[in-house]
N, C-alpha and C positions, 0 to 999 in steps of 0.2 A: 564419184563425180558430182560436180555441182549441177543443179537443176536449171535447165534452160526454159524460160517461159515461152509458151507457144506463140509464134508469130513475131518474136523479138529476138534480137541477137544480144541478149543480156541475161546473166544468170540471176536466179533468185537469191536475195541476200541471206536466206536462212536454210532452206530445204536442200537436201541432197538425194542422190539416187545410188543404191547399191543392189547388185544382183537384180536390176530392173525393178526394184521396189522403192517406193517413196520412203525416205527415212526422215523421222521426226525426232530431233534431239537424240540421235544415235539409235533409234529403235524403228523397226519396220512398221509401216502402217497396218499390216496384217496383225502383228503382235498387239498393237494398241487397240485395234478393233476387237480382238478377242478379249482383251481386258475390259473394255467398255461393255461388251456383252450384247450389244444391239446396234442397229443402225436405224435411222440416220443420227449423226451426232456432229456437234461442233467441237473442235479440238483447238485449244489455245496453249501456247508454250511460254512459260515464265521466262526462260533464259533468253528467248528471242526478244521479248519486251524489254528486258534488262539491257540487252545489247543495243537495242535501238535508242534507248534513253542515253546510254553511255556515248554512243556515236554522235548523238545530237549535242550533248554537252561539250564534247571535244571540238565540235565545229563552231560553237557559239561562244561569245564572251562569257567568262565566269559570272559576271554580274547579272546575266539574264536569268530570270526565274521561269521555270517550266511548270505549267498547270496541265493536269489531265482532264479532258472534257468527258465526263462519265457517260454522256449519251452515246458515245461511239461504241462502248461495250460495258454495260452496267452489271455484268455477272459479279455477284458479291466478292468472290475469290479474286477476280481480276482487279476489282476496285481496291481491295485490301493490298494486293501486290503492288499496284501502281502507286498507291498512297505512300508506300515506303521508298519509292524511287524519285518522285517529283516534289516540287515545292508547294503545291496546292492542288485543289480539286475544284472543278467548275460543274455546277448542277443546273438542271433545267426544269425541275419539278420538286414538289414536296417529297415524292418517293425517292428521287435521287439524293435529295438533301439528307434523308434518313440513312441511305446507303453510305454516304460520305462520313457521317457521324459514327455509324456503326463500324466503319473501317478504322476508326480511331483518329481521323483527321481533326486537328485543332480547328475550332470554328473560325478563327481569324484567317485560316488558310483555305476557306471555302467561300466561293462566290456563287451567286444565284442569278441566272440570266433567263430571258425568255419573256415574250409578251403574254398578257392575260394571267398574271399571277393572281391567285385568289386571295381574299382577305385572310383566310386561315393560313395560307402559305406565308404571306408577309408577316403575320403575327409570329409564326413559328421561327422564321428566319431571324426576326428581331430578337426574340427571346433567346435564341441560341448564340447570337453574336456573329452571325454570318453576314458577309457583305452582299447587299442587294444591288444588282445592276439595274437601276430604274429605267423603265422604258416608256413612261407616260406621266403626265401630271397627276393622274389618279393615284399611282403608286406612291408618289411623293406625299400627296395629301394623307393617304392612309398611314404611311410610316410616321409622318409627323404627329398624327393623332395618337398612334401607339406610343410614341416618345413622350407626349404630354401625359398620357394616361398612366404609363408605367414608371416614368422618371428615368428610363434608360434610353439613350439616344441611339436609334438604329443606325448601323453602318451602311452608307450608300456610296455607290459610284454611278456616275451618269453614263449610260450607254448612248453614244453619239452616232447618229446616222449622218455620215459625211456626204458631201456632194459627189465625191469620187467613188469608184467601185474597184474591186480587185479584178483586173482584166484577165480574161481567159480562164476564170475560175469555173468549176463545175456547177457551183451554186452561188449566185451573187446575193450578198446580204446587206448591201448598202448602195447609195446612189439612187436618186429619184424617190418616189413615194415608196415607203416600206413600212411593214408592221413592226419592224425592229428598231428600238432606240428612239431617240428624240432628235429631230432635224437640227443640224449644226447651227443654223441661223437662229433657232429658238433657245439654244443653250445659254447664251449670256444672260438673258433676262431670268431664266430659270435659276441660274447660279445666284443671282441676287436674292431670289425668294428663299433658296436653300439656307442662306446665311441667317435668315430670321426664324428658321424652323428648328424643332427639337429633333434634329438628326445630326449625325456625324459624317461630314463629307470626307471621302477617302480618295477619290480620283476619277479616272475616266476609263471607259471600255469602248474600244473602236474596233469592231469586227466587220471586215469588208467582204469576206467570201471564203469558200472552202474548196478542197480538191483541186489545187493548182499545182501544175508541174513545171511552171516557168519561173525560175528564180528571179528574172528581171522584173516580172510583174509583182512578185511579193516584195522585192526591194523598193519598187516605186510606191507601192501601197504603204509600206512602213514609213518611208520618208514623208509622205503626205500626212500620215496619221500623227507622226511626231510633231510636225509643224502645226497641225491643227490643235493638238493637245497643248502645245506650248502657248499658242495664242489664247486658248481658253483658260489656261492656268493663271494667266495674268488677271483674270476676272473672277477666279474661284474664291470662295469664302474662307478657305483654309489651304495650307500647303498640300500639293498633290503627293499622296503616298503610294498610289497605285496607278500605273499606266499599263493597261492591258491592251496590247496590240493585236489581239486575236490570234488566228493561226493561218489557215489556208494551205498548209503543206499537204500536198497530195501524194498518192502512191500510184504506180502504173497498173492499169487493169487490162488494156486493150492493145492489139497490134499497133505498133508505131509509138506507143507511149515509152518515154524514157524516164528513168528515175530523177527525182528532183536533186539538183546540185545544191549542196548546203554551203559550200565555200563562199559564193557571192553574198549569200544572206548573212553569214557570219561576219564577213568583211564590212558589209553595210552597217550592221548594228554596231560594230566597233567604231566606225566613223561617226555614227549618230550619238554615241554615249557622251562625249564631251559636251555637246550642245544640250543634251538632256540634263546633265549634271549642273550645267550653268543655269538653265531656266527652270528646272524642276529638281532641285538638289536632293529632295527627300523621297523621290519616286522609286519604287520597285518596278523595274521594267519587266513585263511578263508576256510570255507567249502561251496561248491557250490551244493545246493540240489534242486531238482524239484519234482520228483515223491513222495519222502518221505514226503514232506510237504503238498501235495494236493491230492495225489492219493486215499487215503482212505476217503477223505472228499467229494467224489462225487459219484453219481450213474447215470446210464442210464436207462430211463424208456420208455417202449414201450407197446403197447396194443395188446392182442390177437384178431385177426380178423377172425380166422377160426380154427376149431379143426377137424382134419381128421385122418383117419387110412389108412395105406397102408400095406397090408399083415401082419396084426397083430400088427403093430407098430404105436404109436400115435405121430402125429406132431402137435405142436402148431404153427400156422402161425401168425406172428406179423407184425405190420406196421413199424418195425425197422429191422436192419440187418447190414451186413458188410459195406454198404455204409455210415453208421453212426458210427459204432464202429468196425473198422477193427481189432483192437487188440483182442477183445472178440471173433471174428470169427476164430481166430487162424492163420490169414494170415499176422501178423505183428511181425515177429521174432521168431515164434514158429517152431521148427523142428518136434516135435511130438505134435499133437493138444491136448490141455487140456481145460476143461471148466473153465471159470471164475466163481467165486461164483455168483449164480443166484437163484432167488426165485420168487414166486408169491406174489406180494407186498400186496395184499388184502386178502391173505390166506397163511401166511408164513408156518405154520406147516400143517394145514388142518386136517380134520377128516380122510381123506384117501389120500394115496400117490400113485404115479405111476412113471414108467420110461418112459420119453418122450424125443423127440428132439424138440428144439425150433429153428425155422427158420424164415427168413424174406421173403419179397415179390419178391425178385430178381430171375430171371430165370437162376440160376447157383447153382450147389450143394455146392459151397463154402460159400453160404449165410446161415450160421448156427451159432447161438449164443450159443447153448448147444447141445451136442450129448449124448443121453441116460442119461439124468440127472434125479435124483430122486427128484421130486417136488410134492407139493400138487396138487391134480387134478385141472387142469385149464380149463377154457371155454372161449367162446367169451366174450369180454369186460373186462376180467381180466387184471391186470397190471403185466408185467414181469419186474423185476428190476435186473439189472446187477450191482453188487457191485464193489468196487475197480476201479471206472471209472473216478476219478477226474483228471487223467493225461493221456496224449497221447490218447485221445479219439476223441473229436470233430474235431480238426484240423489235426489229423493223418489219417483221413478217406476220401474215395473218394465220396464226396457228389453228384457229378454230374453223377455218374454211373447209367444208365438207367432212368434218369430223374425224380426220386422220390423227393419229397420235403425234404429239409434239416431239421434236428432237431433244436429245439430252445435250448438256454442255459439260465439257471436261477440261480441266486445267492441269497440265503436267509440268 
């Protein structure tokens, strides 16, 4: 049977249930846990990532280029797998840059974004031939100096901070004062300067927000981004070869969340392409996605080490917690705490159910993976599985907190 996400009347796109066990790529979670040999662990599935990319390509025009944002999940094996599925990789640090190159990505397929790039990172990117999404006049100045000194013109794209934002997004990256990109009204003058410098202008990067489940909001943002880029292209020092529209595609986490509809986004991009071809005929139109490609393809697994009651309320104490999965604990961007979809992996439905809180071993009340969740009755030794954990899990968590062992990562 397909797996129904708690609190929603929708099935999970990948995971199934058999004999009341969570099945992962045809295998029981118990079998996989025995193979891993210890808990806690993160488990990612290649086939699910491949399926997600295929589904996305079917929904979008074939001319659209897909880039994987490594920050979502930088496990080297994941990066290597994704590199073979997508058209390019986006990095946000020197470390991620090295991961992309180690995965075999061609430098011209790698772009480097993020504020506060160091002198050394800019020099490395320029030497490798990676496209730098510039976010300040300082970065342009340093890259121009590198170009003069080396005789090689660094590849640059201007990251634009537009006046609009991606409405209803979980994290807004544009509109108003932002540390990201260069304000749209400052870009025309900057383009004039770029034409006189020892750099190679590639195009524009317009990233408005992330974790959005409303297709109409993404459609509106993409329409505005294309119009803005077209206006700026008329003042660019060279033809636009890259138009990175960012991403923003979200996945459902909480009760009431509905999966993102791809059809309206694909239809909108098909409608926009003729105008893009007319005004920016050489541009590769790119979507930069991370969470959407890998988030639902991973789970976090920990084991119940104690079952206790306190004044009538049951707590399942596990060997995992916020030090491994900060996002699931509600301490990574949530204003009002909500439970990630979570279940007992070896007893998904169970003959009986109860309302319990799932906590970790840390001596802080913040260490909670689920608060008053309806689960099958769990006991010592059972596996707690947190779904939707393929993105912003392992590397976004404070592993050193209180000295507990870090989880392992497994790709199957």
